[in-house]
N, C-alpha and C positions, 0 to 999 in steps of 0.2 A: 504493500499500499504506500509505503514511503517513496519508493521509486516511481511506480506507475501513477499514483495519484498526483504527486507533485510534478511529475513529467507532463501530465495532462494539463495541469495549471499553466505551466510555462508555454507549452505548445498551443493550447487552445486560445490563450490570451493574446499571443503574438499573431497567429494566423487568422483566427475567427473573432477576435475581440469578444470572447465568450464570457468574460467576467465583467459585470457592469459596475465599474468604479471609475473615478476620475483618473486622468493620465498619470498623475504623480503617485497616487495610492497603488495603481496597478504595477508600476515600476518596482515599488517597494515589496508588493506581494510576490512578484517574480523572484526577487532577491531572497525573500523568505523561503520560497519553494526550493531554490538552489541550495540554500543552507541545509534544508531538511534532507535533500538528496545526498549531500556530502556526509551528513551525519549517518544516514542509512549505510553508505558505503564503508565508512571507517569504523562504525560501531555495531550497527544492527546486523549487517551481513556476516561479519566474522563471528559474532556472538551466536547467530542462528546455526552457522555451519558447525561451530564447536558443540553446540547442544546436540545436533544430530550425530556427530562423529563420536561424542562422549569424551573427546580430548582435542587439544589444539593441534591442528594439522596444517596451518597456513604458513608456517615458517617464521624465522626471526625477522626477515626484512619487512614483511607485512605487519608483524607485531610492533616493530619499531615505528613504522609509519602511522599505524593506528594509534599508538600511545601518544605520539607527539602532535598529531593533527586533531585529536579529539577535542582540544580546547576551542578550535576555530568555529565550527558550526554552531555550537551552543552560544558563543558570544555574538556571532552574527545574528542569530535568531533573536536574542534578547534586545540587542541594540536596534534591530530593524523594527521589531514590534513597538519599541519605545519611539522610534522616528515616525512610524505611522500614526500612533496616537497623538504625538506632539503636532504633527502636520494637521491632523483633523481638528485639533483644538485651535490651531492657528487659523484655519479656514473659517471656523465659526466665529472666532474673536475678531479677526481682521479680514472680512469677506472680500474687500476691494483690493487687497494686496496679494497677488498671485505668486506662486512659486514656479520657476521654470523647470523644465525637464533636465536641463544641464545641471542645475543645483541638486536635483534629486540623484543624478548619476554621481556627482561629486561626493554627496553624502554617503552613497553606497561604497565608493572607493575608500573613503575614510573609515567606514565601518569595518571593512575587510582588513585594512592595515592595522587598526587598533585591535582587532580580534586575534591577530597573530601574536600579540604580546606574550600570551602564555607559552606558545610554542617557542618563541625567541628566548624566553627566560629558561625554559627547559633545556634547549640546545646550548644556550650560553653557559649554563652551569654543568655542561657535559653529562647530563642525566642519562642513565641507562634505562632499560625497560624491563618489566617483569610481568609474567602472566599470572593473574589472580583466579584460581579455580572457582572460588565462591561466587564470583560474578561473571566468570567466563570472559574477562576483559584483559587487554594488555594496558598496563598503566606505566607512566613514566615515574622514575624514582625522585623526581623533583618534589613530590609530596612529602618525602622524609628528609629532604635536604634543609637543614636548619639555617644555613647561610642564605638560601633563596626564599625562606619563609616570609620575611617582611615584604619584599617586593612582590612575590607571588600572591600573597594575601591581599595586598592593595589592588592588584590587577583583578583578582577574583571579585572583590567587593565592587569595584567600578564597572565591571562587565556584567555582573549578575545581580547583586543585592540592590544596588542603586537603581538600575532599570526596573526591577520588580516593584520597588516602592513607588517610583514615578509613574509607571504604567498603571498601578492601582489608583493613584490620585487622579491621573488624567482621565481614566475611564469612569470614575465617579462623577467627574464634571461632565463628561460626554454623555453619560446616562441621564443626568439632570437636564442637559440641553436638549437631548433627543425627546425626552418626555414633554418638555415645554413646547417644542416645535410641533409635536404630534397634536397637541391640543389647539395650538393657534393656527395651524395651516393644514387641517385635515383634508381639504379639498384642493390643494395645490399640487400639481403634477411634479414640478421642480422640487418642492419640499419633500414629496414622497420619495423621490430618487435620492435626495441627500440623506433622508432618514434611513433608507435601506443601506446606504454606505456606512452610516454611523452604527447601525445594528451589526453589520458584518465585522467592522473593526472592533466593536465591543466584545462580541463573542470570540473573535480571534485572540484578543488580549486576555480574556477570561480563561480560555483554554490553556494559554501559555502560563498564566499565573498558577492555575491549579496543578498543571503537570510538573512545573519546575520547583515550586516552593518547598515540597518535602525534601527534595534532593539538596537544595540550598541549606535548609535548616540542619539536616544531618551532617552535611559536609562541614558546616561551621562548628557543630558540636564536636566532631572528630578532630578538628584543628585545635580545639581547646582541651584535648585529652579526655573528653567524655566518651565513654564507650556506648556505642549504638548497637542494639541487637541486630545480628546479621540478617534476620528475616525482614526487619523494617528497612535496613539499608538497601537490600535487594529490591524491595517493593518500591522504595523511592526512586531508584535507578530506572526501574521498568515503567514508572509513571511518565518519564520523559517521552517514551514511545507514543503516548497518547497525543502529544503535540505533533510529532512527526507524521503519524498516519491520520490524525484527526482533522488537520487543516483542510485537505481536499474534501472530506465529508462535510465540513462546515461550509465551504464555498457552495457545495451542491445544495445544501439545505437553505442557505440564506440568499443565494443568488440564482434567480430563476433561469437566466440565460445560460449559465454554466451547467445548471441541472439538466436543461434540455440537451445540451451538447453531450453530457455523460450518457444520458438515456439513448440518444441517437447512436452513439458509439457502441453501446451495449447491444442495440438492435442489429447493427451491422455485424458484430461478432456472432451474435446468436443465429443470423441468417447466413453464416459462412461467407462473409465478405460481400454479400449483395448490398449495394449501396441503397440506403433508405434516406431519401431526401427529406429534410425538414428545416424550415427556416428558423434561425436563432432569434 
């Protein structure tokens, strides 16, 4: 679901304009889908293969790459969701001051550069990698490097904790604004389109908060030397998968045009490739 669903989001939004959002939000949504696909490749795929094989069979090179790249997609995800909610809040607060697509692309580049900080720190401290059987993951040894702890902790807080807090605050404001707009402009077509965009972003952010918060809390407790039950730690890690596979489902439910595209594609597959035409 992580690869196919998010691949559909990118492909359908570029070729068919299947996701009904404004041009800036759709650029950020595509970036979110790319981050989810990267997370699937570096974490979910090797984990799934390991579960089926009952042991790690992908070799040291893949384990090294997986351990050091695992920081990037999570950071890109959190910072992109924060950027989307901040943008929607800006549109509502200053509706006459638009944002160019060039600025959106620049923001995406900066997000990816900043998201590489964890990987740079890990490689900079010459961290090795280790396979953890309890979670079936390859992890970098930077987690147990006392010299890297202050810098790594600051990056973790700025990439994860701060975005979660800001996303929560921004969404509370967006929820209030959406409720007021619904009551004031119930019969306005443009307002209904804007309201649909707000609802999509609200649920997108809500799914991110719910899926990542347990992992952040348990990670913070472990950095303070507090023991976390292995079962809860594993559950928190698997909660992240809800965000990776859940976003395409969310777009299908909240966005009618994308939902039609997915249904049409399912019909074509069901009828063995026979093209079933249907306007989006």
